[in-house]
FIFIMI-790018 format. One line per 8 residues: their letters; for each residue x, y, z of N, C-alpha, C, O. Coordinates in steps of 0.05 Angstrom, whole numbers, plus 5000, padded with zeros to 4 digits. Atoms other than C-alpha are relative to their C-alpha. Layout:
<pts>
A) X:Y:Z:X:Y:Z:X:Y:Z:X:Y:Z  ...
</pts>
This chain:
<pts>
XXXXXXXX) 5017:4977:5000:5000:5000:5000:5017:5024:5000:5022:5035:4978  4988:4974:5001:5040:5061:5023:5026:5001:5015:5036:5023:5020  4974:5000:4985:5103:5040:5060:5022:5009:4982:5044:5016:4993  4979:4990:5017:5142:5059:4999:5008:5028:5007:5031:5037:5002  4994:4973:4991:5138:5129:5026:5020:5000:5022:5035:5020:5026  4982:5002:4978:5178:5105:5085:5028:4994:4993:5047:5001:5007  4973:5009:5007:5237:5076:5049:5019:5023:4997:5041:5022:5008  4981:4978:5000:5268:5143:5031:5003:5013:5028:5025:5021:5034
XXXXXXXX) 4998:4989:4974:5252:5168:5101:5019:4983:5018:5035:4993:5032  4983:5018:4984:5284:5106:5133:5029:5002:4991:5047:5002:5007  4972:4997:5010:5345:5112:5087:5012:5026:5010:5035:5026:5018  4990:4974:4991:5351:5185:5105:5006:5000:5030:5024:5014:5039  4996:5001:4971:5345:5169:5179:5027:4989:5007:5038:4996:5028  4973:5012:4995:5409:5129:5174:5022:5021:4998:5044:5018:5009  4981:4979:5004:5444:5193:5153:4998:5023:5020:5015:5040:5021  5005:4979:4981:5416:5236:5209:5020:4997:5023:5023:4975:5034
XXXXXXXX) 4981:5002:4978:5469:5253:5262:4986:4992:5026:4963:4998:5030  5012:5009:4975:5458:5222:5330:4991:5023:5018:4976:5019:5037  5007:4978:4983:5451:5291:5360:4971:5009:4997:4961:5024:5014  5028:4991:5004:5380:5300:5332:4980:4977:4999:4961:4979:4983  5019:5022:5002:5344:5234:5344:4972:5007:5009:4953:4994:5000  5026:4993:4991:5286:5268:5379:4982:5011:4978:4958:5011:4980  5016:4988:5022:5264:5300:5313:4990:4978:4981:4971:4983:4966  5008:5021:5018:5256:5233:5278:4979:4983:5015:4984:4973:5037
XXXXXXXX) 5020:5016:4987:5191:5195:5294:5010:4971:5004:5024:4961:4986  4991:5027:4995:5204:5127:5325:4978:4980:4994:4954:4986:4996  5019:5022:5006:5172:5062:5304:4989:4990:5026:5004:4986:5046  5012:5012:4977:5123:5035:5354:4978:4981:4992:4967:4983:4970  5023:5019:5005:5072:4979:5358:4974:5015:5003:4970:5029:5023  5027:4987:5000:5002:5005:5342:4979:4978:5002:4978:4960:4985  5022:5019:4996:4943:4965:5369:4978:5007:4980:4970:5030:4978  5020:4996:5020:4892:4956:5313:4977:4981:5006:4977:4958:4997
XXXXXXXX) 5024:5018:4994:4825:4929:5339:4985:4994:4974:4983:5010:4956  5016:5008:5023:4784:4890:5289:4972:5014:5002:4960:5015:5024  5027:4987:5001:4720:4926:5267:4987:4989:4975:5000:4980:4956  5015:5007:5024:4665:4909:5218:5005:5021:4979:5008:5045:4985  4995:4979:5021:4676:4943:5150:4976:5018:4998:4953:5010:5003  5022:4982:5007:4634:5003:5132:4988:4989:4974:5003:4984:4955  5012:5011:5024:4584:4978:5081:5008:5014:4974:5013:5002:4954  4993:4985:5024:4601:5034:5032:5029:4995:4992:5035:4998:4968
XXXXXXXX) 4972:5005:5006:4675:5016:5036:5004:4974:4984:5022:4972:4968  4996:5027:5012:4665:4944:5011:4979:4992:4981:4980:4970:4970  5022:5007:5018:4602:4946:4968:5008:5002:4971:4997:4988:4954  4992:4996:5028:4638:4969:4905:5031:5003:4999:5044:5008:5019  4971:4996:5004:4709:4972:4876:5006:5029:5006:5026:5035:5019  4996:4971:4994:4703:5048:4878:5001:5005:5030:5018:5021:5039  5000:4996:4971:4686:5045:4952:5025:4990:5013:5036:5003:5031  4975:5011:4988:4746:5001:4968:5023:5018:4994:5039:5025:5011
XXXXXXXX) 4977:4983:5008:4794:5045:4929:4999:5027:5015:5019:5037:5024  5003:4975:4985:4766:5109:4961:5009:4996:5029:5024:5012:5040  4993:5006:4972:4773:5078:5031:5030:4995:5002:5043:5004:5022  4972:5006:5000:4843:5053:5014:5017:5025:5003:5037:5025:5017  4986:4974:4998:4866:5125:5006:4991:5016:5024:5008:5029:5037  5011:4984:4978:4821:5157:5059:5013:4992:5027:5020:5010:5043  4992:5009:4974:4847:5114:5117:5028:5009:5008:5034:5011:5032  4972:4992:4993:4920:5136:5112:5005:5030:4997:5026:5039:5005
XXXXXXXX) 4997:4972:5006:4909:5208:5092:4992:5017:5024:4971:5013:5036  5007:4981:4979:4910:5265:5142:5023:5017:5008:5046:5012:5001  4979:4981:4992:4948:5323:5172:5017:4989:5023:5010:4969:5036  4983:5006:4978:5004:5319:5222:4983:5001:5026:4967:5019:5029  5014:5001:4974:4977:5300:5291:4974:4985:4999:4963:4979:5020  5025:5015:5002:4916:5263:5265:5005:4970:4999:5019:4961:4981  4997:5029:5001:4912:5189:5281:4988:4989:4974:4969:5000:4963  5010:5012:5024:4902:5144:5221:4979:4979:5007:4977:4970:5030
XXXXXXXX) 5023:5018:4996:4842:5098:5212:5008:4971:4995:4998:4958:4976  4989:5026:5006:4879:5032:5218:4980:4977:5002:4981:4958:4987  5021:5021:4998:4819:4990:5241:4983:4999:4975:4977:4978:4964  5015:4999:5025:4779:5014:5181:5016:4989:4977:5006:4975:4960  4982:5009:5021:4839:5001:5137:5000:4969:5000:4997:4957:4979  4998:5029:4998:4846:4929:5162:4975:4986:4991:4976:4964:4980  5026:5012:5008:4772:4916:5148:4997:4997:4970:4979:4983:4960  5001:5002:5029:4786:4923:5073:5013:4974:4989:5008:4967:4967
XXXXXXXX) 4982:5021:5010:4834:4863:5068:4993:4973:5010:4982:4969:5032  5002:5027:4990:4833:4788:5072:5019:4997:5023:5039:5012:5025  4983:5002:4976:4864:4764:5137:5030:4996:4995:5046:5007:5010  4972:5006:5005:4930:4740:5107:5012:5018:4978:5032:5011:4966  4990:4981:5020:4940:4800:5060:5030:5006:5004:5040:5007:5027  4972:4990:4999:5012:4819:5043:5002:5025:4983:4991:5026:4961  4993:4976:5015:5034:4888:5022:5028:4995:4990:5045:4984:5003  4973:5003:5011:5094:4890:4976:5008:5027:4989:4998:5037:4969
XXXXXXXX) 4988:4974:5009:5133:4955:4970:5023:4992:4982:5042:4978:4990  4978:5006:5019:5178:4951:4908:5013:5025:4991:5003:5047:4994  4986:4978:5010:5229:4995:4878:5029:4992:4994:5035:4969:4992  4971:5005:5004:5303:5003:4865:5015:5018:5019:5008:5041:5023  4983:4985:4981:5356:5024:4914:5029:4992:4993:5035:4968:4992  4972:5005:5006:5430:5030:4897:5003:4981:4976:5020:4963:4975  4999:5015:5025:5416:5000:4828:4989:4972:5001:4992:4957:4982  5011:5027:4997:5382:4937:4854:4970:5001:5006:4961:5018:5022
XXXXXXXX) 5029:5002:4994:5309:4918:4853:4996:4988:5027:5012:4971:5036  5007:5012:4974:5277:4902:4920:4970:4997:5001:4955:5009:4987  5028:5004:4993:5211:4877:4946:4999:4996:5030:5009:4977:5041  5003:5002:4971:5194:4890:5019:4972:4990:5005:4952:5004:5000  5025:5013:4995:5138:4843:5040:4992:5005:5029:5008:5002:5047  5009:4993:4974:5096:4864:5099:4971:4990:5005:4955:4988:4987  5028:5005:4992:5034:4842:5137:4988:5028:5005:5001:5048:5004  5013:4975:4994:4983:4895:5152:5012:5012:5025:5017:5036:5026
XXXXXXXX) 4988:4990:4975:5011:4901:5223:5028:5011:4996:5034:5032:5007  4973:4990:5007:5082:4909:5196:4998:5028:4988:5012:5046:4995  5003:4975:5014:5058:4965:5151:4991:5022:5020:5002:5044:5020  5010:4981:4980:5020:5000:5207:5022:5009:5019:5027:5033:5023  4979:4993:4981:5078:4996:5256:5022:5016:4987:5034:5033:5000  4978:4986:5012:5128:5021:5205:4992:5028:4989:5009:5044:4984  5008:4975:5013:5086:5079:5177:4985:5019:5019:4985:5043:5014  5018:4983:4983:5041:5105:5233:5015:5025:5011:5005:5047:5008
XXXXXXXX) 4985:4977:4987:5093:5149:5269:5006:5021:4979:5003:5045:4985  4993:4981:5021:5116:5181:5204:4976:5015:4989:4976:5039:4986  5024:4988:5011:5046:5193:5176:4989:5021:5020:4981:5043:5012  5012:4982:4979:5022:5224:5242:5019:5023:5006:5010:5046:5009  4980:4979:4994:5087:5263:5254:5001:5021:4978:5001:5045:4983  4995:4982:5023:5095:5292:5184:4976:5009:4985:4977:5028:4970  5023:4996:5017:5026:5291:5155:5004:4985:4974:5026:4983:4964  4997:5016:5024:5011:5249:5094:4973:5000:4985:4952:4993:4997
XXXXXXXX) 5024:4999:5017:4961:5258:5037:5006:4986:4975:5024:4993:4960  4997:5015:5025:4955:5208:4981:4974:5000:4985:4953:4994:4997  5025:4998:5016:4905:5217:4924:5003:4984:4975:5025:4984:4962  5001:5013:5025:4886:5175:4866:4996:5021:4978:4979:5038:4981  5002:4981:5022:4896:5213:4801:4991:4987:4974:4984:5000:4954  5008:5015:5023:4880:5158:4751:4997:4971:5007:5010:4961:5026  5004:5028:4995:4856:5087:4749:4995:4984:4975:4981:4993:4957  5005:5019:5021:4859:5029:4701:4991:4974:5014:5005:4963:5031
XXXXXXXX) 5012:5023:4987:4814:4970:4720:4995:4978:4979:4985:4984:4957  5007:5023:5016:4808:4901:4690:4986:4980:5018:4993:4976:5041  5017:5019:4984:4756:4850:4713:4996:4974:4984:4994:4974:4960  5007:5026:5011:4742:4777:4701:4987:4984:5022:4998:4982:5044  5013:5015:4979:4692:4735:4739:4997:5016:5025:4986:5039:5025  5002:4986:4975:4696:4755:4812:5026:5013:5009:5030:5018:5032  4974:4987:4993:4766:4785:4809:5003:5026:4984:4993:5029:4961  4994:4974:5012:4789:4856:4793:5029:5007:5006:5039:5003:5028
XXXXXXXX) 4973:4989:4997:4858:4884:4781:4998:5030:4996:4988:5040:4976  5001:4971:5002:4864:4959:4795:5029:5011:5000:5044:5006:5019  4976:4985:5000:4924:5000:4775:4992:5029:5006:4980:5043:4990  5009:4974:4990:4914:5064:4815:5024:5018:5002:5042:5014:5019  4978:4981:5000:4961:5121:4800:4995:5020:5022:4972:5031:5024  5004:4981:4978:4972:5166:4860:5021:5022:4999:5042:5021:4986  4980:4979:4994:5006:5230:4880:4998:5004:5030:4977:5000:5043  4999:4996:4971:5027:5246:4951:5009:5028:5006:5024:5041:4992
XXXXXXXX) 4995:4973:4989:5031:5310:4991:5005:4998:5030:4997:4978:5042  4997:4999:4971:5051:5328:5062:4978:5015:5013:4971:5011:5036  5023:4986:4990:4993:5376:5070:4978:4998:4979:4984:4992:4956  5023:5004:5018:4924:5376:5038:5004:5015:4973:4997:5005:4952  4997:4984:5024:4941:5432:4989:5029:5006:4993:5036:5024:4978  4971:4996:5004:5017:5425:4989:5008:4989:4973:4993:4977:4958  4989:5010:5026:5061:5409:4929:5001:4970:4999:5003:4956:5020  4997:5029:5003:5065:5339:4901:5029:4993:5007:5048:5005:4997
XXXXXXXX) 4974:5008:4992:5124:5304:4934:5007:4972:4990:5029:4962:4994  4995:5027:5011:5117:5236:4900:4976:4990:4984:4953:4999:4989  5021:5013:5015:5077:5194:4851:5008:4971:4996:5031:4963:5000  4994:5028:5005:5071:5121:4835:4974:4986:4993:4954:4998:4987  5023:5016:5006:5024:5064:4822:4996:4979:5022:5015:4964:5029  5008:5021:4982:4987:5020:4872:4985:4980:4983:4967:4987:4968  5014:5022:5014:4966:4953:4842:4985:4984:5021:4997:4971:5038  5017:5014:4981:4908:4923:4880:4986:4977:4986:4975:4980:4964
XXXXXXXX) 5015:5022:5010:4878:4855:4869:4977:4996:5020:4981:4992:5044  5023:5003:4984:4807:4848:4894:4983:4976:4991:4985:4967:4969  5019:5021:5008:4755:4793:4896:4974:5004:5015:4972:5015:5037  5027:4998:4990:4680:4791:4907:4992:4973:5012:4994:4953:4998  5007:5026:4988:4657:4737:4956:4970:4995:5000:4960:4976:5013  5029:5003:5001:4583:4745:4940:4985:5020:5016:4961:5024:5013  5013:4979:4983:4570:4798:4992:5017:5025:5004:5006:5046:5012  4982:4976:4997:4630:4845:4992:5025:4996:4984:5032:4974:4976
XXXXXXXX) 4973:5001:5013:4696:4863:4959:5021:4999:5022:5018:5010:5043  4976:5003:4983:4762:4844:4992:5025:5007:4984:5027:5000:4960  4974:4997:5012:4832:4868:4976:5016:4975:5007:5020:4970:5031  4985:5025:4996:4872:4804:4967:5030:5006:5001:5045:4991:5014  4971:4992:5000:4940:4838:4954:5003:5028:4990:4986:5039:4976  4993:4972:5008:4972:4906:4945:5030:5001:4996:5045:4994:5014  4972:4996:5007:5038:4921:4911:5003:5028:4988:4984:5037:4974  4997:4973:5011:5066:4989:4893:5029:5005:4992:5047:4992:5001
XXXXXXXX) 4974:4991:5009:5123:5024:4859:4999:5030:4998:4981:5042:4986  4998:4971:5001:5144:5097:4868:5013:5008:4974:5033:4996:4966  4988:4989:5024:5159:5137:4805:5028:5011:5008:5031:5023:5029  4974:4987:4997:5232:5157:4798:5010:5008:4972:4996:5003:4952  4989:4991:5026:5276:5186:4743:5002:4978:4979:4997:4983:4956  4997:5022:5019:5290:5119:4712:4974:4985:4994:4973:4970:4974  5025:5014:5003:5218:5095:4718:4977:5020:5000:4961:5021:5019  5023:4981:5001:5169:5151:4697:4975:4984:4996:4975:4962:4984
XXXXXXX) 5026:5014:5003:5096:5131:4700:4993:5000:4971:4993:5022:4958  5008:5001:5028:5074:5107:4631:4975:5016:4994:4957:5019:5012  5022:4983:5009:5025:5151:4593:4973:4987:5005:4954:5001:5013  5026:5013:4997:4969:5099:4597:4990:4999:5029:4967:4992:5034  5007:4999:4972:4970:5105:4673:4998:5028:5011:4997:5032:5035  5003:4972:4992:4964:5181:4674:4974:5012:4990:4963:5003:4970  5025:4987:5008:4902:5226:4670:5003:5012:4972:4983:5023:4962
</pts>
């Protein structure tokens, strides 16, 4: 989902002098109680994608909606943050709890706004593949600080939509977002 935003922050944290550790948010375990999904969040693919972005978006100081977020996914969902670092491809695989614990402090400390700007959807039977192009900001009306594509795989169980997996890639100089995935 959105931990890719953390990789540059984590890499940068390694370069921060020891004299200023209080300025860097620390990773902590976040308790995420299970809740029933909001019917509007899981009734349609549009509802799932809207909720996917809503739950992590907010200003500095605002807690994120992790229980609502968890209600979108199958129990054994894995998030996969992909990209390239030092010329090598990587895939960081995370559970929902791993993602929450690694991103909550940063999102709440710095503020984080992610918006869908384009979507390409393919469906067959009860499965849907969504390529959701996003842009991210630190404040609601601030400048764009990153873009990329979230690839979500969803399935319909007869009564609701579930996100079965989420993988993403941040745009960089060597990997501009292809035209077909832009508005």
